[in-house]
C-alpha positions as CSV (number, residue, x, y, z in Angstrom):
1,M,3.9,-22.8,-19.4
2,Q,1.2,-21.2,-21.6
3,T,-1.4,-18.8,-20.1
4,D,-3.5,-15.8,-21.1
5,C,-2.0,-13.6,-18.4
6,V,1.0,-13.8,-16.1
7,I,1.2,-11.5,-13.1
8,A,4.6,-10.8,-11.5
9,G,4.0,-10.1,-7.8
10,G,1.5,-11.5,-5.3
11,G,0.8,-8.3,-3.4
12,P,-2.6,-6.6,-3.2
13,A,-2.6,-5.5,-6.9
14,G,-1.4,-8.9,-8.2
15,M,-3.6,-11.1,-6.1
16,M,-6.8,-9.0,-6.6
17,L,-6.2,-8.9,-10.4
18,G,-5.5,-12.6,-10.5
19,L,-8.7,-13.4,-8.6
20,L,-10.9,-11.1,-10.7
21,L,-9.5,-12.3,-14.1
22,A,-9.9,-15.9,-13.1
23,R,-13.5,-15.2,-12.0
24,A,-14.0,-13.8,-15.5
25,G,-12.8,-17.0,-17.2
26,V,-9.2,-15.8,-18.0
27,D,-6.4,-18.3,-17.5
28,V,-4.0,-16.5,-15.2
29,V,-0.7,-17.3,-13.4
30,V,0.5,-15.2,-10.4
31,L,4.2,-15.4,-9.5
32,E,5.2,-14.6,-5.9
33,K,9.0,-14.6,-5.2
34,H,8.6,-15.4,-1.5
35,A,7.6,-18.7,0.0
36,D,4.7,-17.1,1.8
37,F,3.1,-13.7,2.5
38,L,4.4,-13.5,6.0
39,R,6.4,-10.2,6.1
40,D,6.2,-7.6,8.8
41,F,5.6,-3.9,8.4
42,R,3.8,-3.9,5.1
43,G,0.8,-1.7,4.5
44,D,-2.0,-3.1,6.7
45,T,-4.8,-0.6,6.0
46,I,-8.0,-1.9,4.2
47,H,-10.1,1.1,3.2
48,P,-13.9,1.3,3.0
49,S,-13.8,1.4,-0.9
50,T,-11.8,-1.8,-0.9
51,L,-14.3,-3.3,1.6
52,D,-17.0,-2.4,-1.0
53,V,-15.1,-4.4,-3.6
54,M,-15.1,-7.4,-1.1
55,H,-18.8,-7.0,-0.7
56,E,-19.4,-7.0,-4.5
57,L,-17.4,-10.2,-4.6
58,G,-19.7,-11.7,-2.0
59,L,-16.7,-12.1,0.4
60,L,-17.1,-9.3,2.9
61,D,-18.9,-11.1,5.7
62,E,-16.3,-14.0,5.6
63,F,-13.5,-11.5,5.4
64,L,-14.6,-9.5,8.5
65,R,-14.7,-12.7,10.5
66,R,-10.9,-12.8,10.3
67,P,-9.2,-11.0,13.3
68,H,-8.9,-7.3,12.6
69,D,-9.3,-3.9,14.2
70,E,-11.8,-1.3,13.1
71,L,-10.8,2.4,13.1
72,R,-13.5,5.1,12.9
73,D,-11.5,8.1,14.1
74,V,-8.0,9.4,13.5
75,A,-6.4,11.7,16.0
76,V,-3.2,13.7,15.9
77,R,-1.1,15.4,18.6
78,V,1.2,18.3,17.7
79,G,3.3,19.5,20.6
80,P,0.9,19.8,23.6
81,D,-2.3,20.0,21.5
82,Q,-4.4,17.1,20.3
83,A,-7.2,17.0,17.8
84,K,-9.4,14.5,15.9
85,V,-8.8,15.0,12.2
86,A,-10.9,12.3,10.4
87,D,-14.2,10.7,11.1
88,F,-15.1,7.7,8.9
89,R,-18.6,7.2,10.3
90,H,-20.2,9.1,7.4
91,V,-18.3,7.8,4.4
92,P,-20.7,6.8,1.5
93,T,-19.7,3.1,1.6
94,R,-21.1,-0.1,3.1
95,C,-18.5,-0.2,5.9
96,K,-17.9,3.1,7.7
97,F,-14.5,2.3,9.2
98,L,-10.9,1.4,8.2
99,V,-9.9,-2.3,8.8
100,M,-6.5,-2.8,10.2
101,M,-5.3,-6.3,9.3
102,P,-1.9,-7.7,8.7
103,Q,-1.3,-7.7,4.9
104,W,-0.5,-11.4,4.9
105,D,-4.0,-12.2,6.2
106,F,-5.5,-10.1,3.4
107,L,-3.4,-11.8,0.8
108,D,-4.0,-15.3,2.2
109,F,-7.7,-14.6,2.1
110,L,-7.6,-13.6,-1.6
111,A,-5.3,-16.5,-2.5
112,D,-7.6,-19.0,-0.8
113,H,-10.5,-17.9,-2.8
114,A,-8.6,-17.6,-6.1
115,R,-7.2,-21.1,-5.8
116,R,-10.8,-22.5,-5.9
117,L,-11.1,-21.2,-9.5
118,P,-9.9,-23.6,-12.2
119,S,-8.2,-20.9,-14.3
120,F,-6.1,-19.6,-11.5
121,R,-2.6,-20.7,-10.6
122,L,-0.3,-19.3,-7.9
123,V,3.4,-20.2,-8.1
124,M,5.3,-19.3,-4.9
125,K,9.1,-18.9,-4.7
126,A,9.1,-17.7,-8.4
127,E,10.9,-14.4,-9.0
128,A,10.4,-12.7,-12.4
129,T,13.8,-12.1,-14.0
130,T,13.5,-11.5,-17.7
131,L,10.8,-10.4,-20.2
132,I,10.5,-12.5,-23.4
133,Q,10.2,-10.1,-26.3
134,E,9.3,-11.2,-29.8
135,G,8.1,-9.3,-32.9
136,G,8.2,-5.9,-31.1
137,R,6.0,-7.0,-28.2
138,V,6.3,-8.8,-24.8
139,A,5.4,-12.4,-25.2
140,G,6.0,-13.7,-21.7
141,L,8.6,-13.8,-19.0
142,R,11.1,-16.1,-17.3
143,A,11.2,-16.6,-13.6
144,R,13.8,-18.1,-11.2
145,T,12.5,-20.9,-9.0
146,P,14.1,-23.5,-6.7
147,E,13.5,-26.1,-9.4
148,G,15.2,-24.0,-12.1
149,E,14.1,-21.4,-14.7
150,L,10.4,-21.3,-15.5
151,E,9.3,-19.9,-18.8
152,L,5.8,-18.6,-19.2
153,R,4.2,-17.5,-22.6
154,A,1.3,-15.1,-22.3
155,A,-0.8,-12.6,-24.2
156,L,-0.2,-10.2,-21.3
157,V,2.5,-9.7,-18.6
158,V,1.4,-7.6,-15.7
159,G,4.0,-6.0,-13.5
160,A,2.6,-5.9,-9.9
161,D,6.0,-6.4,-8.4
162,G,6.3,-3.3,-6.3
163,R,8.3,-0.1,-6.3
164,H,11.5,-1.9,-7.4
165,S,9.7,-3.6,-10.2
166,T,11.7,-5.9,-12.4
167,V,9.0,-5.9,-15.0
168,R,9.0,-2.1,-15.5
169,A,12.8,-2.0,-15.6
170,Q,12.9,-4.8,-18.2
171,A,10.2,-3.1,-20.3
172,G,12.2,0.2,-20.3
173,L,9.2,2.2,-19.0
174,E,10.3,5.8,-18.0
175,T,9.9,6.7,-14.3
176,L,9.3,10.2,-13.0
177,D,10.8,10.5,-9.5
178,F,9.4,13.2,-7.2
179,G,11.6,12.5,-4.1
180,A,10.6,12.4,-0.4
181,P,12.0,14.3,2.6
182,M,11.7,11.3,4.9
183,D,12.3,7.6,5.5
184,V,10.4,5.5,8.0
185,L,11.6,3.3,10.8
186,W,9.0,0.5,11.6
187,M,8.9,-1.3,14.9
188,R,6.4,-2.7,17.4
189,V,5.7,-2.0,21.1
190,S,3.2,-3.9,23.3
191,R,-0.2,-2.3,23.8
192,R,-2.4,-2.2,27.0
193,P,-6.2,-1.8,27.3
194,T,-5.7,1.6,29.0
195,D,-3.7,3.1,26.1
196,P,-5.3,5.7,23.8
197,P,-7.8,4.0,21.5
198,D,-7.2,5.8,18.2
199,L,-4.6,5.9,15.5
200,F,-2.2,8.6,16.6
201,G,0.0,10.9,14.7
202,Q,2.4,12.6,17.2
203,V,4.5,15.5,16.2
204,D,7.1,17.5,18.2
205,A,10.3,19.4,17.5
206,G,12.0,17.6,14.6
207,R,10.2,14.3,15.2
208,M,7.0,12.5,14.0
209,L,5.6,9.2,15.2
210,V,2.6,7.3,13.9
211,M,1.1,4.6,16.2
212,I,-1.3,2.0,14.7
213,A,-3.3,0.1,17.3
214,R,-3.2,-3.7,16.9
215,N,-4.8,-6.2,19.3
216,D,-1.9,-6.5,21.7
217,Y,0.7,-4.2,20.2
218,W,1.4,-0.8,18.6
219,Q,2.8,-0.8,15.1
220,C,5.0,2.3,15.2
221,A,6.4,4.4,12.4
222,L,9.1,6.9,13.3
223,L,9.7,9.4,10.5
224,I,13.4,10.4,10.1
225,P,15.1,12.8,7.6
226,K,15.8,11.1,4.2
227,G,19.0,9.1,4.2
228,S,19.6,9.5,8.0
229,D,19.1,5.8,8.9
230,A,22.8,5.1,9.4
231,A,23.2,8.2,11.6
232,V,20.2,7.3,13.7
233,R,21.5,3.8,14.3
234,A,25.0,5.1,15.1
235,R,23.5,7.1,18.1
236,G,22.4,3.8,19.7
237,I,19.2,2.1,20.6
238,G,18.9,4.3,23.8
239,A,18.6,7.4,21.7
240,L,15.8,5.7,19.8
241,H,14.1,5.0,23.1
242,D,14.4,8.7,24.0
243,S,13.0,9.8,20.7
244,I,9.9,7.6,21.1
245,L,9.4,8.6,24.8
246,G,9.7,12.3,23.8
247,L,6.6,11.8,21.7
248,S,4.7,9.1,23.7
249,P,5.9,9.3,27.3
250,W,3.0,7.1,28.4
251,L,4.8,4.1,26.9
252,G,7.3,4.2,29.7
253,E,9.4,1.1,30.2
254,R,7.8,-0.6,27.2
255,V,10.2,1.1,24.8
256,R,12.9,-1.2,26.2
257,E,11.2,-4.1,24.4
258,L,13.1,-2.7,21.5
259,A,16.3,-4.3,22.6
260,G,18.3,-4.1,19.4
261,W,18.2,-2.7,15.8
262,D,17.1,-6.1,14.4
263,Q,13.7,-5.2,15.7
264,V,13.6,-1.9,13.7
265,K,13.0,-2.1,9.9
266,L,13.7,0.7,7.4
267,L,11.2,1.8,4.8
268,A,13.0,4.0,2.2
269,V,10.2,6.2,1.1
270,T,9.8,6.7,-2.7
271,V,7.3,8.8,-4.6
272,D,7.3,8.2,-8.3
273,R,5.2,7.2,-11.3
274,L,5.5,5.9,-14.8
275,R,5.1,8.2,-17.8
276,E,3.5,5.3,-19.7
277,W,2.1,2.3,-17.9
278,A,2.1,-0.1,-20.9
279,K,3.8,-1.3,-24.0
280,P,2.6,-4.0,-26.3
281,G,2.0,-7.1,-24.2
282,V,3.0,-5.6,-20.8
283,L,1.2,-3.4,-18.2
284,C,2.3,-2.1,-14.8
285,I,-0.2,-1.4,-12.0
286,G,0.0,-0.6,-8.2
287,D,3.4,0.4,-6.8
288,A,5.1,-0.8,-10.0
289,A,3.2,2.0,-11.8
290,H,3.2,4.6,-9.0
291,A,5.0,4.3,-5.7
292,M,3.1,6.2,-3.1
293,S,4.1,8.0,0.1
294,P,2.9,6.3,3.3
295,I,0.9,9.4,4.1
296,G,-2.7,8.4,4.5
297,G,-1.9,4.7,4.2
298,V,-3.6,4.7,0.7
299,G,-1.1,2.4,-1.1
300,I,-3.1,-0.8,-0.8
301,N,-6.3,0.9,-1.7
302,L,-4.9,2.4,-4.9
303,A,-3.3,-0.9,-5.9
304,V,-6.7,-2.7,-5.4
305,Q,-8.5,0.0,-7.4
306,D,-6.0,-0.4,-10.3
307,A,-6.6,-4.2,-10.2
308,V,-10.4,-3.8,-10.3
309,A,-10.2,-1.4,-13.2
310,A,-7.7,-3.5,-15.1
311,A,-9.8,-6.7,-14.7
312,R,-13.0,-4.9,-15.8
313,L,-11.3,-3.4,-18.9
314,L,-9.1,-6.4,-20.0
315,A,-11.0,-9.6,-19.2
316,R,-13.0,-9.6,-22.4
317,P,-10.2,-8.8,-24.8
318,L,-8.0,-11.5,-23.1
319,R,-10.8,-14.1,-23.2
320,E,-11.5,-13.3,-26.9
321,R,-7.7,-13.3,-27.8
322,R,-7.8,-9.8,-29.2
323,L,-5.9,-7.8,-26.6
324,A,-4.3,-4.6,-28.1
325,L,-2.1,-1.9,-26.7
326,A,-5.1,0.5,-26.7
327,D,-6.8,-1.8,-24.2
328,L,-3.8,-1.5,-21.9
329,Q,-3.7,2.2,-22.3
330,R,-7.3,2.5,-21.2
331,V,-6.3,1.2,-17.8
332,Q,-3.8,4.1,-17.4
333,Q,-6.4,6.5,-18.7
334,R,-8.9,5.3,-16.1
335,R,-6.5,5.2,-13.1
336,E,-3.9,8.0,-13.8
337,W,-6.0,11.0,-12.8
338,P,-7.1,9.6,-9.3
339,M,-3.5,8.5,-8.7
340,K,-2.2,12.0,-9.6
341,V,-4.7,13.7,-7.3
342,V,-3.7,11.5,-4.3
343,Q,0.0,11.7,-5.1
344,G,-0.2,15.5,-5.5
345,M,-1.8,15.8,-2.0
346,Q,0.9,13.6,-0.5
347,L,3.6,15.7,-2.1
348,A,2.0,18.8,-0.8
349,M,1.9,17.3,2.8
350,Q,5.5,16.3,2.5
351,D,6.7,19.7,1.4
352,R,4.5,21.9,3.6
353,L,4.2,19.9,6.8
354,I,6.7,17.0,7.1
355,R,9.8,18.7,5.7
356,P,9.6,21.8,7.9
357,I,8.8,19.7,11.0
358,L,11.8,17.4,10.5
359,A,14.0,20.4,9.9
360,T,13.1,22.3,13.1
361,N,14.6,21.9,16.5
362,G,12.2,24.3,18.2
363,P,8.6,24.0,19.4
364,V,5.9,23.3,16.9
365,R,2.3,24.4,16.7
366,M,-0.8,22.7,15.4
367,P,-1.2,23.8,11.8
368,W,-4.3,25.9,11.2
369,F,-6.1,23.3,9.0
370,L,-5.6,20.6,11.7
371,R,-7.0,23.0,14.3
372,L,-10.1,23.6,12.1
373,L,-10.6,19.8,11.7
374,G,-10.4,19.4,15.5
375,R,-12.9,22.2,16.1
376,F,-15.6,21.3,13.5
377,A,-16.8,17.8,13.4
378,L,-18.4,18.2,10.0
379,L,-15.1,19.1,8.4
380,R,-13.6,15.8,9.6
381,R,-15.7,14.0,7.0
382,V,-13.6,15.4,4.2
383,P,-10.3,13.8,4.9
384,A,-12.2,10.6,5.9
385,W,-13.8,10.6,2.4
386,F,-10.5,11.4,0.7
387,I,-8.6,8.6,2.5
388,G,-11.4,6.0,2.8
389,V,-13.1,6.3,-0.5
390,G,-10.7,8.3,-2.7
391,V,-11.1,9.8,-6.2
392,R,-13.0,7.6,-8.6
393,P,-13.5,4.4,-6.6
394,E,-13.8,1.3,-8.8
395,H,-16.4,-1.4,-8.8
396,V,-16.3,-5.0,-9.9
397,G,-19.1,-4.8,-12.4
């Protein structure tokens, strides 16, 4: 198969880039290794700056007709104290809220619109395996499919295949790993109309729980010390129930809906980034270029912003058959600084807040900066801007 651009990975970065390049008249193929997008416990937060991109594409109204939840406040409880810490009602965007939507719905929506474009092709059950290198540059890739090996020749291969990217490994791109003090156990518990309305971060001695409100259930993330998953499971499902109830006692008997460990999924948290995002003929974006901590739920937003910038910078060189390494490097130059700012903030939160909390067995107190946010409503606009808009938001152009 011959194309202008082949994208490995049908996640937020890959699907958005494929849609935008196809709209610009670039022939593009997106490879997704799974048969569908239906996988639980992926990032489900759509930020106001991403909603601005949807508006610029003329798709926002249709997108918001899909089932979703809208979040305007974020609250946190530390020990016995509770405070609102972010207020999205004043962010300088069209939509002044976060959209909570299963990631498969977001990806299905992008795929539905991309398929209407004549220069877009989406190949499911196609896993990138090997880069084709000729004359000192990447000239395409090979993928494994149920029908056999698929070979694609392209002027550009984009790695949007996540934090365990085959493309970046095949390209030999150097990774800088910054580590993380925690992993995350994902699970779901039913939700009732009388439950607290906001997204809650709950912290107590040695434990942290994030609860994301869905229509009829809570998506729960229990933070555990790095590498402790086997030890947590060895203590039994009853000990997990006790940990959750210690943080959210109002759940009561609902924790018993978690009847076995098959209902609990592990996210091994990784924070890393590439030193160089590109080589001749190949570029990495999204998690393949910079794996983010789940703090702030900004991974989807940064992936989409990478895709928007890449499409804007690369569409014309691809169309005119004059793509050069300097064009690919401009994507990194555009997106590296905002990524480093967000990643630096995440690393600071990991080291100064999460690591000490997970290491303590005694009572914990609300940190001073969270107390300030809870006391002064005006200050709550700052984290809302940082999370919801971010540094250097991108526009379709």
